[in-house]
PLY file of the C-alpha trace (Angstrom):
ply
format ascii 1.0
element vertex 140
property float x
property float y
property float z
element edge 139
property int vertex1
property int vertex2
end_header
64.81 13.44 38.47
66.51 16.81 38.93
64.29 18.35 36.30
61.19 16.86 37.88
62.24 18.00 41.38
62.73 21.60 40.35
59.50 21.66 38.38
57.30 20.40 41.21
54.21 22.48 41.83
53.71 24.16 45.20
50.62 25.75 46.62
50.41 29.05 48.52
51.68 27.42 51.73
54.72 25.87 50.08
53.45 22.28 50.12
54.22 20.11 47.12
51.19 19.20 45.05
52.65 16.84 42.45
54.86 17.45 39.50
54.06 19.31 36.32
54.55 16.10 34.36
51.85 14.27 36.30
49.59 17.31 35.87
49.89 17.13 32.09
49.39 13.39 32.21
46.18 13.97 34.14
44.93 16.60 31.72
45.53 14.51 28.61
44.27 11.20 30.06
41.19 9.97 28.18
38.64 9.84 30.97
35.89 8.47 28.80
37.74 5.16 28.44
37.61 2.37 30.99
39.72 1.78 34.10
42.08 -0.61 32.33
43.49 2.25 30.25
44.08 4.42 33.32
46.06 1.82 35.25
49.28 2.42 33.36
49.28 6.23 33.53
51.56 8.25 35.79
48.65 9.64 37.76
49.58 9.99 41.40
47.00 8.91 43.97
47.02 10.95 47.15
46.13 9.12 50.35
45.17 11.06 53.42
45.79 10.13 56.99
43.00 9.09 59.31
41.20 12.22 60.59
41.53 13.09 64.27
38.17 12.82 66.07
36.66 16.14 67.09
36.56 17.10 70.75
32.90 17.61 71.63
31.68 19.35 74.73
29.10 17.01 76.25
27.93 19.63 78.74
27.15 22.58 76.47
23.82 24.39 76.89
22.08 22.71 73.97
22.90 19.19 75.16
22.14 19.94 78.80
18.72 21.44 77.99
17.71 18.52 75.74
14.47 16.97 77.01
14.18 19.34 79.96
10.46 19.96 79.38
9.52 16.30 78.80
8.33 15.85 82.37
5.79 18.70 82.03
3.46 16.56 79.95
4.00 13.44 82.04
3.48 15.09 85.43
0.89 17.64 84.32
-1.42 15.26 82.48
-0.45 16.82 79.13
-2.62 19.87 79.93
0.23 22.37 79.50
2.49 22.57 76.48
6.20 23.22 77.12
5.95 26.22 74.77
3.72 27.94 77.34
6.59 27.88 79.86
9.06 29.57 77.53
9.81 33.24 78.02
10.51 35.83 75.37
8.69 37.71 72.63
5.36 36.23 71.52
6.48 35.71 67.92
9.59 33.74 68.96
8.28 31.28 71.56
8.91 27.72 70.42
9.95 28.78 66.92
13.26 28.73 65.04
14.37 30.22 61.75
16.80 32.64 60.13
16.76 36.42 60.53
14.59 37.08 57.50
11.96 34.59 58.64
12.08 36.07 62.14
11.52 39.62 60.87
8.64 38.53 58.60
7.04 36.69 61.51
7.46 39.72 63.79
5.79 41.98 61.22
2.90 39.54 60.80
2.28 39.10 64.53
2.87 42.55 66.02
3.20 44.78 62.96
-0.12 46.52 63.50
0.80 47.51 67.07
4.32 48.81 66.30
5.31 52.46 66.23
5.73 53.95 62.78
9.53 54.35 63.01
10.00 50.80 64.31
7.82 49.39 61.53
9.74 51.37 58.89
13.03 50.10 60.34
11.71 46.52 60.27
10.49 46.87 56.66
13.86 48.28 55.66
15.61 45.32 57.31
13.32 42.83 55.56
13.99 44.52 52.21
17.76 44.32 52.78
17.64 40.68 53.94
15.52 39.64 50.95
18.05 41.24 48.65
20.92 39.52 50.49
19.24 36.10 50.49
18.28 36.33 46.81
21.72 37.52 45.73
23.62 34.70 47.44
22.91 31.27 48.81
22.22 27.74 47.64
18.66 28.50 46.51
19.85 31.15 44.06
0 1
1 2
2 3
3 4
4 5
5 6
6 7
7 8
8 9
9 10
10 11
11 12
12 13
13 14
14 15
15 16
16 17
17 18
18 19
19 20
20 21
21 22
22 23
23 24
24 25
25 26
26 27
27 28
28 29
29 30
30 31
31 32
32 33
33 34
34 35
35 36
36 37
37 38
38 39
39 40
40 41
41 42
42 43
43 44
44 45
45 46
46 47
47 48
48 49
49 50
50 51
51 52
52 53
53 54
54 55
55 56
56 57
57 58
58 59
59 60
60 61
61 62
62 63
63 64
64 65
65 66
66 67
67 68
68 69
69 70
70 71
71 72
72 73
73 74
74 75
75 76
76 77
77 78
78 79
79 80
80 81
81 82
82 83
83 84
84 85
85 86
86 87
87 88
88 89
89 90
90 91
91 92
92 93
93 94
94 95
95 96
96 97
97 98
98 99
99 100
100 101
101 102
102 103
103 104
104 105
105 106
106 107
107 108
108 109
109 110
110 111
111 112
112 113
113 114
114 115
115 116
116 117
117 118
118 119
119 120
120 121
121 122
122 123
123 124
124 125
125 126
126 127
127 128
128 129
129 130
130 131
131 132
132 133
133 134
134 135
135 136
136 137
137 138
138 139
């Protein structure tokens, strides 16, 4: 017991993460065999406590604004789309996406009317974002 206590593994925060003996037992356990073989091993099973429920803000902006434009179609005879009431740049009204998609959409919609320096700056940003998205991410 003394030997096992002093040889217990600890992580970077100082918490015990099982003994070295159980680690070697886990490494050398034949995993390809059935469950009946694994019952007698000294493999420790860690059980976690029940997670604490998250505190959610029921009155944040996204939840408060949900369905706010639904009455436009009902009261207006569905003649006006809620997107027509939104304010902002033309290429962003009623649309969502990441920064690369936003820049590509901006260049497609208003690229011909932009000043030369603004268009060069936008092309440079698109080139950088394409490199960043292709270098990292789950679709890599």
